[in-house]
C-alpha positions in Angstrom: -55.5 8.2 -7.7 -54.4 5.1 -5.9 -55.5 4.9 -2.4 -53.1 4.7 0.5 -54.2 1.2 1.4 -53.1 0.2 -2.2 -49.9 2.1 -1.8 -48.9 0.1 1.2 -49.8 -3.1 -0.4 -47.7 -2.1 -3.3 -44.4 -2.0 -1.5 -41.3 -3.1 -3.2 -40.9 -6.8 -1.6 -43.0 -9.5 -0.6 -42.0 -8.9 3.0 -43.4 -5.2 2.7 -46.5 -6.1 1.2 -47.2 -8.7 4.0 -46.4 -6.3 6.8 -48.6 -3.4 5.1 -51.7 -5.8 4.6 -51.7 -6.7 8.1 -51.2 -3.2 9.5 -52.8 -0.6 6.9 -56.1 -0.2 8.6 -55.1 -0.2 12.1 -52.5 2.5 11.3 -55.5 4.5 9.7 -57.5 4.0 12.7 -54.8 5.3 15.2 -54.2 8.2 13.0 -58.0 8.9 12.8 -58.3 8.7 16.8 -55.5 10.9 17.3 -57.4 13.7 15.4 -60.6 12.9 16.6 -59.9 12.6 20.3 -57.1 14.8 21.2 -59.0 17.4 23.1 -62.4 16.0 23.8 -61.6 13.2 26.4 -59.0 13.2 29.1 -55.4 12.3 27.7 -57.0 11.8 24.4 -53.9 12.9 22.8 -52.2 9.7 23.8 -54.9 7.2 22.6 -54.2 7.3 19.0 -50.5 7.3 19.6 -50.6 4.7 22.1 -52.0 2.3 19.3 -49.5 3.4 16.8 -46.5 2.8 19.1 -47.8 -0.8 19.7 -48.2 -1.3 16.0 -44.7 -0.1 15.4 -43.5 -2.4 18.1 -45.5 -5.5 16.4 -43.7 -4.4 13.2 -40.4 -4.4 14.4 -40.8 -7.7 16.3 -42.4 -9.4 13.1 -40.2 -7.9 10.5 -37.5 -5.4 11.8 -35.7 -5.3 8.6 -38.6 -4.0 6.7 -39.1 -0.9 8.9 -35.5 -0.5 9.5 -34.5 -0.4 6.0 -37.5 2.3 5.1 -36.0 5.6 6.0 -33.8 7.5 3.4 -31.5 10.3 4.1 -34.0 12.8 4.8 -36.0 10.5 6.9 -32.9 9.9 9.1 -32.3 13.6 9.3 -35.9 13.9 10.8 -35.5 10.9 13.2 -32.1 12.5 14.2 -33.6 15.8 15.2 -36.2 14.1 17.5 -33.7 11.6 19.0 -30.9 14.3 19.3 -33.3 16.3 21.6 -34.5 13.6 23.5 -30.8 12.3 24.2 -29.7 15.6 25.2 -32.6 16.2 27.6 -32.1 12.8 29.2 -28.4 13.6 29.6 -29.1 17.0 31.1 -31.7 15.6 33.5 -29.0 13.0 34.7 -26.2 15.5 35.0 -28.1 18.2 36.5 -29.8 16.2 39.1 -33.4 17.1 37.9 -36.4 15.0 39.0 -37.0 12.0 36.5 -40.6 13.1 36.3 -39.3 15.7 33.7 -38.2 12.7 31.6 -41.6 12.4 29.9 -40.6 14.8 27.1 -37.5 13.0 25.7 -39.5 9.7 26.3 -42.4 10.7 24.2 -40.0 12.1 21.5 -38.3 8.9 21.2 -41.6 6.9 21.1 -42.5 9.0 18.1 -39.4 7.5 16.1 -40.7 3.9 15.4 -44.0 5.5 14.5 -42.2 7.4 12.0 -40.8 4.0 10.7 -44.1 2.5 10.6 -45.7 5.0 8.6 -42.9 5.1 6.0 -43.6 1.4 5.4 -47.4 1.5 5.9 -49.0 5.1 5.5 -52.5 5.7 6.8 -55.4 6.7 4.5 -55.5 10.3 4.1 -59.3 10.2 4.2 -58.9 8.7 7.9 -56.2 11.4 8.6 -58.2 14.7 7.7 -61.4 12.8 8.7 -60.1 12.5 12.1 -58.8 16.2 12.1 -62.4 17.3 10.7 -64.4 15.6 13.6 -62.0 16.4 16.2 -61.9 20.2 15.4 -65.7 20.4 15.0 -66.2 18.6 18.3 -63.6 20.5 20.1 -64.6 24.0 18.8 -68.4 23.0 19.7 -67.2 22.0 22.9 -65.2 25.1 23.4 -68.3 27.2 22.6 -70.3 25.2 25.0 -67.9 25.8 27.9 -67.6 29.5 27.1 -71.1 30.4 26.3 -73.5 28.0 28.3 -71.3 27.1 31.3 -69.8 30.5 31.4 -66.3 29.7 32.2 -63.7 32.6 31.9 -61.6 30.6 29.1 -62.3 27.1 27.7 -59.7 24.7 28.4 -61.1 21.3 28.1 -59.1 18.4 29.9 -55.6 20.1 29.3 -53.9 23.4 30.0 -55.9 26.3 28.7 -53.1 27.6 26.8 -52.3 24.3 25.1 -55.9 23.7 24.4 -56.1 27.0 22.5 -53.2 26.5 20.5 -53.8 22.9 19.7 -57.3 23.7 18.4 -55.7 26.4 16.1 -53.2 24.0 14.9 -56.1 21.3 14.2 -58.0 24.0 12.5 -55.0 25.1 10.1 -54.2 21.4 9.4 -57.7 20.9 8.0 -57.4 23.8 5.6 -54.1 22.3 4.6 -56.0 19.3 3.3 -57.8 21.3 0.6 -55.1 20.6 -1.8 -55.8 16.8 -1.5 -59.5 17.3 -1.4 -59.3 19.3 -5.0 -57.7 16.0 -6.1 -60.8 13.8 -5.4 -63.5 13.1 -8.0 -67.0 14.0 -8.3 -69.1 14.9 -5.4 -66.2 13.6 -3.1 -64.4 16.7 -4.0 -67.2 19.1 -2.7 -67.9 17.4 0.2 -64.3 17.2 1.4 -63.7 20.7 0.5 -66.9 21.9 2.6 -65.8 19.5 5.4 -62.3 20.7 5.8 -63.6 24.4 5.6 -66.0 23.6 8.5 -63.3 21.9 10.3 -60.9 24.9 9.9 -63.5 27.1 11.1 -64.3 25.2 14.1 -60.7 24.9 15.1 -60.3 28.6 15.0 -63.4 29.0 17.2 -61.7 26.7 19.7 -58.7 28.7 19.9 -60.7 32.0 20.4 -62.9 30.5 23.0 -59.8 29.6 24.9 -58.7 33.3 24.8 -55.2 32.0 24.0 -53.8 35.2 22.4 -50.1 33.9 21.8 -51.9 31.5 19.0 -53.6 34.2 17.3 -50.5 36.1 16.4 -49.0 33.2 14.1 -52.2 33.1 12.2 -51.5 35.6 9.4 -48.3 33.7 8.9 -50.2 30.4 8.6 -52.6 32.2 6.1 -50.0 33.3 3.9 -48.6 29.7 3.7 -52.0 28.5 2.7 -52.4 31.3 0.1 -48.8 30.7 -1.1 -49.6 27.0 -1.7 -53.1 27.1 -3.1 -53.7 30.7 -4.2 -53.3 29.7 -8.0 -54.9 26.1 -7.9 -57.8 26.5 -5.8 -60.9 27.9 -7.5 -61.5 31.5 -6.9 -65.0 30.3 -5.6 -63.4 28.0 -3.0 -60.9 30.5 -2.1 -63.4 33.2 -1.4 -65.7 31.0 0.5 -62.7 30.0 2.8 -61.6 33.4 3.4 -65.3 34.4 4.0 -66.0 31.5 6.4 -62.7 32.3 8.4 -63.1 36.0 8.4 -66.6 35.9 9.2 -65.9 33.4 12.0 -63.2 35.8 13.5 -65.5 38.9 13.2 -68.6 37.2 14.6 -66.6 35.7 17.5 -65.0 39.2 18.1 -68.0 41.1 18.1 -70.0 39.1 20.5 -69.1 40.4 24.2 -70.0 37.0 25.6 -66.8 35.5 24.1 -64.5 38.1 25.8 -62.0 38.4 22.9 -62.3 42.1 22.9 -61.4 42.1 26.4 -58.5 39.8 26.1 -57.2 41.8 23.4 -57.4 45.2 25.0 -56.1 43.6 28.5 -53.0 42.5 26.7 -52.3 45.9 25.2 -52.9 47.3 28.7 -50.6 45.0 30.4 -47.8 45.8 28.2 -48.2 49.3 28.5 -48.2 49.1 32.2 -45.0 47.2 32.4 -43.1 49.3 30.0 -44.2 52.3 32.1 -44.1 51.2 35.7 -42.5 47.6 35.4 -46.0 46.2 36.6 -45.6 42.4 36.6 -48.8 41.9 38.1 -50.8 41.3 35.0 -50.6 38.4 32.6 -48.4 39.9 29.8 -46.5 41.8 32.7 -45.7 38.6 34.3 -44.4 37.1 31.2 -42.1 40.2 30.4 -40.8 39.9 33.7 -40.1 36.2 33.4 -38.4 36.8 30.3 -36.2 39.5 31.7 -35.2 37.2 34.6 -34.4 34.3 32.1 -32.3 36.5 30.0 -30.3 37.5 33.3 -29.6 34.3 34.2 -28.6 33.3 30.6 -26.2 35.9 30.8 -24.7 34.7 33.9 -24.4 30.8 32.7 -25.1 30.8 29.1 -23.4 27.5 28.1 -24.4 24.7 30.2 -27.8 25.8 31.6 -29.0 25.3 35.1 -31.8 22.5 34.9 -35.3 22.6 36.2 -34.0 22.8 39.7 -31.5 25.3 39.3 -33.8 27.5 37.4 -35.9 27.5 40.4 -33.2 28.4 42.8 -32.0 31.2 40.7 -35.4 32.6 40.2 -36.0 32.4 44.2 -32.7 34.1 44.6 -33.4 36.9 42.4 -36.6 37.4 44.1 -35.0 37.8 47.5 -32.3 40.2 46.2 -35.3 42.4 44.7 -34.1 41.8 41.1 -37.5 40.3 40.2 -40.9 40.6 41.1 -42.5 37.9 43.5 -45.4 37.9 40.8 -43.2 35.4 38.8 -42.5 33.1 41.8 -45.3 30.6 41.2 -44.2 29.7 37.5 -41.9 26.9 36.7 -40.8 28.2 33.2 -40.3 31.7 31.6 -43.3 31.3 29.4 -41.0 31.2 26.2 -40.0 27.8 24.9 -36.6 29.1 23.6 -35.7 30.9 26.7 -36.8 28.0 28.6 -34.5 25.6 26.7 -31.5 28.0 26.9 -31.6 28.8 30.5 -32.2 25.2 31.6 -30.3 23.2 28.8 -27.5 25.7 27.6 -26.7 26.6 24.1 -26.8 22.8 23.0 -30.5 22.7 24.4 -31.5 25.9 22.4 -30.0 24.6 19.2 -31.4 21.2 19.4 -35.0 22.7 20.1 -34.4 25.0 17.1 -33.5 22.1 15.0 -36.6 20.0 15.9 -38.5 23.0 14.4 -36.4 24.4 11.6 -35.2 21.3 10.0 -38.7 19.8 9.2 -39.9 23.2 8.4 -37.1 23.3 5.7 -37.8 19.8 4.5 -41.6 20.2 4.0 -41.2 24.0 2.5 -39.1 22.3 -0.3 -42.1 20.6 -1.5 -44.7 23.3 -1.3 -44.5 23.8 -5.1 -45.2 20.1 -6.0 -47.4 19.4 -8.9 -49.2 16.5 -7.1 -51.7 18.1 -5.1 -51.7 15.3 -2.5 -48.0 15.6 -1.7 -48.4 19.5 -1.6 -51.2 19.3 1.0 -49.0 17.0 3.0 -46.2 19.7 2.7 -48.7 22.3 3.8 -49.8 20.5 6.8 -45.9 19.9 7.6 -44.9 23.6 7.2 -47.7 24.7 9.6 -46.9 22.1 12.4 -43.4 23.6 13.1 -44.3 27.0 12.2 -47.1 27.2 14.7 -45.1 25.6 17.2 -42.6 28.5 16.8 -45.4 30.8 17.3 -46.9 29.1 20.3 -43.5 29.0 22.0 -43.0 32.7 21.9 -45.4 32.9 24.8 -45.5 29.7 26.4 -43.6 26.3 26.7 -45.6 23.7 24.8 -43.4 21.0 25.9 -44.2 21.6 29.5 -47.5 19.7 29.0 -47.9 16.3 27.8 -50.1 17.2 25.3 -48.0 19.8 23.5 -45.0 17.2 23.0 -47.3 14.4 22.0 -49.1 16.6 19.4 -45.9 17.9 17.8 -43.8 14.4 17.9 -46.5 12.3 16.6 -47.9 14.6 14.0 -44.4 15.1 12.7 -43.9 11.4 12.4 -47.3 10.9 10.8 -47.3 13.7 8.4 -43.5 13.3 7.3 -44.0 9.4 6.9 -47.2 9.7 5.0 -45.4 12.4 2.5 -42.3 10.3 1.9 -44.5 7.2 1.4 -46.7 9.0 -1.2 -43.4 10.6 -2.7 -41.9 7.2 -3.4 -45.0 5.9 -4.8 -45.0 8.7 -7.4 -41.4 8.1 -8.1 -42.1 4.4 -8.8 -45.0 5.4 -10.9 -42.8 7.8 -13.0 -39.9 5.3 -13.4 -39.7 4.0 -16.9 
């Protein structure tokens, strides 16, 4: 099977080959660092993307036509949903008078666009991509266990928000499992080593999520498991499938049954919180406060559904409702309603909600179309691509992932990397199959 470095060098013109030969290894390095460092060093999720942004700037300055002519129709669609949401957010910030500190989300989305163009022309080595994710998952899961079981912290959180930490751990673990199709396409001993490494990475990613106590990330796990089974159930050997199921189930069972992890208590507390809110509207608990924030956001949306209120307007409306006794004071410290979709709607209006949904659903559909590819490498990239928006849709039900830099960086740049790499490999296959 051709390596991705050779794919980069076999571009259709001498100019393409020239750019690719200069940048292929640094691109692989940037992608590797993204997977490796995202959660184990402060702002680690910015290190790999920063290198990729610099490389894309270099490529645009040196050979702009090479990068700008790379995208096809579907690529432009993916770029469009990223740039569309970013543009809407910037206009909304300007018109609604929000602080410019809130412009971090649209700026990061826009920075991912030239990276996508770069990866289309010069994709990374898949060994670097999944190798970084494996090592990053193992390091992050190990560190999460150390924080929880040795330091005795209530919830492992690393250097970012605890919820983002747990959700990104889950995503990294699932993306490791997505790589099993690619590993199956390797030859000889490499195949066995990669399969084992990806299974271990998947297990440690799940462990990191469990150690964080981030319940919202656990809800979507069955859906992710279905995607993996649907994609690989017939092509991966029964032995590997049984090993994967045994490892994941064993890890989850062990973590749940170990009192020191606190997982049982988190699940029981969640059920109790919801019961208290339904019976007495008790918003003094974690889940109760979320339900109260959702109710408040829906009331605000009913009053002003079309244009949204902006960050400042949301805070003012929340405080006014509290003063009138319409909302519990327990929700006053929170800057958003702990739901990505309600947050977009109440602050940016209907267009904001639709733009956010497009950012998730359009790539999801494009990746999903390729889940049945006969080429296992292409299928593995499609699985990773489906899992990315699918998990963020799940995470967004109980949290606003884009409220933290780690959330928008992980989504935007993994989307650019996985989609760009998939399309580059797809074009390579089309070239090889051409008469």
